[in-house]
TIDOVO-138773 format. One line per field, with one value per residue (C-alpha): x, y negated, z. Coordinates in nm, 4 decimals. Example, Ala and Ser with C-alpha at 12.3 -4.5 7.8 and 13.67 -1.06 7.14 Angstrom:
<atoms>
px = c(1.2300 | 1.3670)
py = c(0.4500 | 0.1060)
pz = c(0.7800 | 0.7140)
</atoms>
This chain:
<atoms>
px = c(-1.6964 | -1.8160 | -2.1564 | -2.4353 | -2.6212 | -2.9840 | -3.2056 | -3.5771 | -3.7842 | -4.1601 | -4.3887 | -4.6214 | -4.9534 | -4.8684 | -4.6827 | -4.3094 | -4.3528 | -4.5943 | -4.3515 | -4.0624 | -4.2664 | -4.3679 | -4.0167 | -3.8755 | -4.1671 | -3.9602 | -4.1721 | -4.4686 | -4.2668 | -4.3850 | -4.7464 | -4.6895 | -4.3384 | -4.3820 | -4.0181 | -3.9747 | -4.0357 | -3.9530 | -3.7720 | -3.6067 | -3.5180 | -3.2080 | -3.1454 | -3.3250 | -3.1985 | -3.2969 | -3.6005 | -3.7416 | -3.6280 | -3.4652 | -3.0880 | -2.9792 | -3.2221 | -3.2082 | -3.4121 | -3.5116 | -3.5675 | -3.7092 | -3.4735 | -3.6372 | -3.3396 | -3.3178 | -3.3971 | -3.1286 | -3.0936 | -2.8694 | -2.8244 | -2.7903 | -2.7066 | -2.9298 | -2.8667 | -3.1391 | -3.1710 | -3.5456 | -3.7549 | -3.5396 | -3.2679 | -3.1941 | -2.8542 | -2.7121 | -2.3929 | -2.3703 | -2.3039 | -2.3374 | -2.5419 | -2.6371 | -2.6215 | -2.5222 | -2.1624 | -2.2284 | -2.5016 | -2.4825 | -2.7178 | -2.9822 | -3.3462 | -3.4123 | -3.7418 | -3.8202 | -4.1227 | -4.3051 | -4.5705 | -4.9427 | -4.8903 | -4.6837 | -4.3400 | -4.0708 | -3.8977 | -3.5701 | -3.4225 | -3.0607 | -2.9126 | -2.5906 | -2.5649 | -2.2862 | -2.4372 | -2.2535 | -2.3675 | -2.2495 | -2.5009 | -2.4691 | -2.4371 | -2.7544 | -2.9617 | -2.8347 | -2.8966 | -3.2520 | -3.3390 | -3.1885 | -3.3708 | -3.7020 | -3.6809 | -3.5788 | -3.8571 | -4.1127 | -3.9942 | -4.0453 | -4.3835 | -4.4929 | -4.3833 | -4.5982 | -4.9075 | -4.8542 | -4.7819 | -5.0898 | -5.3003 | -5.1764 | -5.2374 | -5.5943 | -5.6589 | -5.5282 | -5.7551 | -6.0589 | -5.9774 | -5.9380 | -6.2738 | -6.4477 | -6.4816 | -6.3707 | -6.0245 | -5.9315 | -5.7436 | -5.3693 | -5.2804 | -5.0116 | -4.8090 | -4.4325 | -4.4613 | -4.6836 | -4.4484 | -4.1494 | -4.3335 | -4.4115 | -4.0440 | -3.9318 | -4.2076 | -4.4610 | -4.8170 | -5.0638 | -5.4025 | -5.7236 | -5.9632 | -6.2051 | -6.5614 | -6.8187 | -7.0158 | -7.3468 | -7.6501 | -7.8337 | -8.1730 | -8.4651 | -8.7271 | -9.0102 | -9.2338 | -9.2709 | -9.3291 | -9.5914 | -9.7659 | -9.7743 | -9.8986 | -10.1776 | -10.2857 | -10.3167 | -10.5213 | -10.7505 | -11.0074 | -11.0337 | -11.0946 | -11.3622 | -11.5258 | -11.5239 | -11.6933 | -11.9592 | -12.0274 | -12.3118 | -12.4940 | -12.5586 | -12.3858 | -12.4487 | -12.3149 | -12.0152 | -11.9318 | -11.9543 | -11.7369 | -11.4710 | -11.4735 | -11.4456 | -11.1616 | -10.9673 | -11.0139 | -10.8913 | -10.5911 | -10.5022 | -10.5217 | -10.3010 | -10.0460 | -10.0241 | -9.9770 | -9.6901 | -9.5186 | -9.5394 | -9.3937 | -9.1059 | -9.0275 | -9.0345 | -8.7647)
py = c(2.2931 | 2.2350 | 2.2070 | 2.4506 | 2.5170 | 2.6099 | 2.6227 | 2.6626 | 2.6728 | 2.6391 | 2.6116 | 2.3122 | 2.2645 | 1.9093 | 1.7358 | 1.6861 | 1.3069 | 1.3306 | 1.5460 | 1.3116 | 1.0026 | 1.1618 | 1.2620 | 0.9130 | 0.7383 | 0.7248 | 0.4752 | 0.7159 | 1.0123 | 0.9775 | 1.0260 | 1.3593 | 1.4903 | 1.6722 | 1.6458 | 1.2776 | 1.0444 | 0.7216 | 0.5842 | 0.2574 | 0.1600 | -0.0566 | -0.1241 | -0.0789 | -0.0106 | -0.2077 | 0.0179 | -0.0361 | 0.3040 | 0.3487 | 0.3248 | 0.3368 | 0.4988 | 0.5737 | 0.8739 | 0.9653 | 1.3419 | 1.5731 | 1.8649 | 2.1057 | 2.1137 | 1.7344 | 1.4133 | 1.2841 | 1.0071 | 0.9549 | 0.7175 | 0.8333 | 0.6654 | 0.8116 | 0.8692 | 0.9637 | 1.1502 | 1.0916 | 1.3034 | 1.6157 | 1.5524 | 1.3552 | 1.3523 | 1.1621 | 1.0620 | 1.0642 | 0.7185 | 0.7621 | 0.9466 | 0.9878 | 1.3561 | 1.4350 | 1.4225 | 1.5052 | 1.5754 | 1.6879 | 1.8466 | 1.7747 | 1.8050 | 1.9709 | 1.9672 | 2.1937 | 2.1356 | 2.4697 | 2.3317 | 2.3073 | 2.0409 | 2.2810 | 2.2164 | 2.4198 | 2.2268 | 2.3336 | 2.1603 | 2.2410 | 2.0713 | 2.1093 | 1.9540 | 1.9234 | 1.8594 | 1.6377 | 1.8165 | 2.1524 | 2.4217 | 2.7972 | 2.8851 | 3.0974 | 2.8272 | 2.5561 | 2.7710 | 2.8631 | 2.5007 | 2.3836 | 2.6422 | 2.5818 | 2.2048 | 2.2322 | 2.4808 | 2.2591 | 1.9610 | 2.1431 | 2.2836 | 1.9335 | 1.8040 | 2.0715 | 1.9667 | 1.5946 | 1.6339 | 1.8505 | 1.6011 | 1.3167 | 1.5219 | 1.6022 | 1.2357 | 1.1382 | 1.3965 | 1.2648 | 0.9110 | 1.0149 | 1.1938 | 0.8805 | 0.9877 | 0.7336 | 0.8288 | 0.8079 | 0.4901 | 0.5359 | 0.2197 | -0.0049 | 0.1617 | 0.1449 | -0.1539 | -0.3444 | -0.2765 | -0.3900 | -0.7084 | -0.7750 | -0.7332 | -0.9976 | -1.2386 | -1.1860 | -1.1850 | -0.9701 | -1.1322 | -0.9432 | -0.9392 | -1.2324 | -1.1579 | -1.1896 | -1.5167 | -1.5094 | -1.5004 | -1.8292 | -1.8435 | -1.7817 | -2.0477 | -1.8659 | -2.1751 | -2.1890 | -1.8132 | -1.8292 | -2.1189 | -1.9327 | -1.6183 | -1.8055 | -1.9703 | -1.6317 | -1.4962 | -1.8051 | -1.7082 | -1.3583 | -1.4913 | -1.7344 | -1.4584 | -1.2274 | -1.4822 | -1.5535 | -1.1890 | -1.1720 | -1.4644 | -1.2869 | -1.2261 | -1.5719 | -1.7505 | -1.5164 | -1.5952 | -1.9693 | -1.9288 | -1.7460 | -2.0141 | -2.2855 | -2.1023 | -2.0696 | -2.4400 | -2.5331 | -2.3003 | -2.4391 | -2.7976 | -2.7291 | -2.5411 | -2.8323 | -3.0717 | -2.8650 | -2.8477 | -3.2267 | -3.2839 | -3.0476 | -3.2321 | -3.5716 | -3.4686)
pz = c(5.0536 | 4.6936 | 4.5307 | 4.6122 | 4.2851 | 4.2264 | 3.9166 | 3.8476 | 3.5261 | 3.4671 | 3.1660 | 3.1749 | 2.9931 | 2.8896 | 2.6031 | 2.6441 | 2.6443 | 2.9387 | 3.1390 | 3.0692 | 3.1630 | 3.4937 | 3.6043 | 3.5439 | 3.7182 | 4.0370 | 4.2263 | 4.2241 | 4.3569 | 4.7200 | 4.6055 | 4.4246 | 4.4975 | 4.8277 | 4.9403 | 4.8526 | 5.1448 | 4.9625 | 4.6569 | 4.5645 | 4.2081 | 4.2427 | 3.8726 | 3.5392 | 3.1890 | 2.8783 | 2.8205 | 3.1695 | 3.3016 | 3.6397 | 3.6007 | 3.9662 | 4.2082 | 4.5785 | 4.6939 | 5.0492 | 5.0757 | 5.3401 | 5.2766 | 5.5263 | 5.7637 | 5.7898 | 5.6029 | 5.3682 | 5.1138 | 4.8162 | 4.5229 | 4.1622 | 3.8316 | 3.5583 | 3.1880 | 2.9394 | 2.6118 | 2.5806 | 2.5880 | 2.6293 | 2.8896 | 3.2060 | 3.3774 | 3.6722 | 3.8520 | 4.2293 | 4.3793 | 4.7566 | 5.0146 | 5.3792 | 5.4661 | 5.1046 | 4.9819 | 4.6180 | 4.3640 | 4.0027 | 3.7536 | 3.4916 | 3.3876 | 3.0509 | 2.8574 | 2.5628 | 2.3385 | 2.3019 | 2.0659 | 2.1298 | 2.3994 | 2.6124 | 2.7617 | 2.9345 | 3.2149 | 3.3764 | 3.6815 | 3.7717 | 4.0757 | 4.2675 | 4.6153 | 4.8664 | 5.2073 | 5.4522 | 5.7662 | 5.9013 | 5.8097 | 5.7724 | 5.4050 | 5.3824 | 5.5530 | 5.3189 | 5.0095 | 5.1113 | 5.1907 | 4.8625 | 4.6491 | 4.8268 | 4.7829 | 4.4163 | 4.3316 | 4.5047 | 4.3002 | 3.9680 | 4.0723 | 4.1746 | 3.8334 | 3.6661 | 3.8625 | 3.8010 | 3.4282 | 3.3757 | 3.5699 | 3.3468 | 3.0326 | 3.1400 | 3.2150 | 2.8701 | 2.7026 | 2.8890 | 2.7809 | 2.4149 | 2.4280 | 2.5501 | 2.9124 | 3.1734 | 3.2987 | 3.6651 | 3.7476 | 3.7669 | 3.9400 | 3.7965 | 3.5228 | 3.5029 | 3.2664 | 3.5100 | 3.8013 | 3.5967 | 3.4958 | 3.8614 | 3.9588 | 3.7076 | 3.8075 | 3.5298 | 3.6573 | 3.4668 | 3.4332 | 3.4943 | 3.1964 | 3.2002 | 3.3008 | 3.0202 | 3.0220 | 3.2061 | 2.9731 | 2.9359 | 3.1140 | 2.8820 | 2.8188 | 2.9869 | 2.9980 | 2.6191 | 2.5958 | 2.8706 | 2.6926 | 2.3612 | 2.5317 | 2.7104 | 2.3819 | 2.2176 | 2.5064 | 2.5338 | 2.2618 | 2.4068 | 2.7565 | 2.6328 | 2.4302 | 2.7271 | 2.9488 | 2.6846 | 2.6028 | 2.8508 | 2.6808 | 2.3504 | 2.0200 | 1.8789 | 2.1829 | 2.1902 | 1.8259 | 1.8879 | 2.1980 | 2.0009 | 1.7343 | 1.9951 | 2.1619 | 1.8383 | 1.7665 | 2.1134 | 2.0830 | 1.7423 | 1.8624 | 2.1638 | 1.9488 | 1.7043 | 1.9957 | 2.1372 | 1.7975 | 1.7509 | 2.0962 | 2.0148 | 1.6878 | 1.8616 | 2.1175)
</atoms>
């Protein structure tokens, strides 16, 4: 029967590195690739990229799954070898990325499939082209979302949380637990008693003077003097007690 080929190209408002990182982030595919029902990374290469990946696809006419072995020429090319499939007898193709400058990228997805179920040729071709085009359009949206988030972060605006990155998920698979940042220590309670005492000592002469104001200027002056003497004596007493501790 042979491979049924389809190809689609889009221009993406995102750096080439962002586009490449998105298309190899296989474990997140179900959240932004409309045709992908589930994924399973079966093996990783030395750089933490998916080496053998099983993909479960809603291919319009029916759901299929297949396993691919990936090869990378980062960040410009991704190729794969077909390993096995359920409803798919063969898959070949590549993803190409071209840096257009100014944080813009041209992405081309070329995929040949040999379906393992009897379908009329026109139906199979339409389903294949529709699924492939949707995959590239979804990549455009996701890459531009990631690029916008990165720009917000660089400008000091809080970026939306992305969840665990590929590095965190890889660390989890090999048994490395990432620790949450420690909470800052709680501030020590202030010594309000001493502050209140000092504040009351400052206010004492004023209070005495206020109470004596109705008795005449002379009495008021003597009251202020007495108040200052009392405040000074109490302050000296508090200082001596503090030194003796």
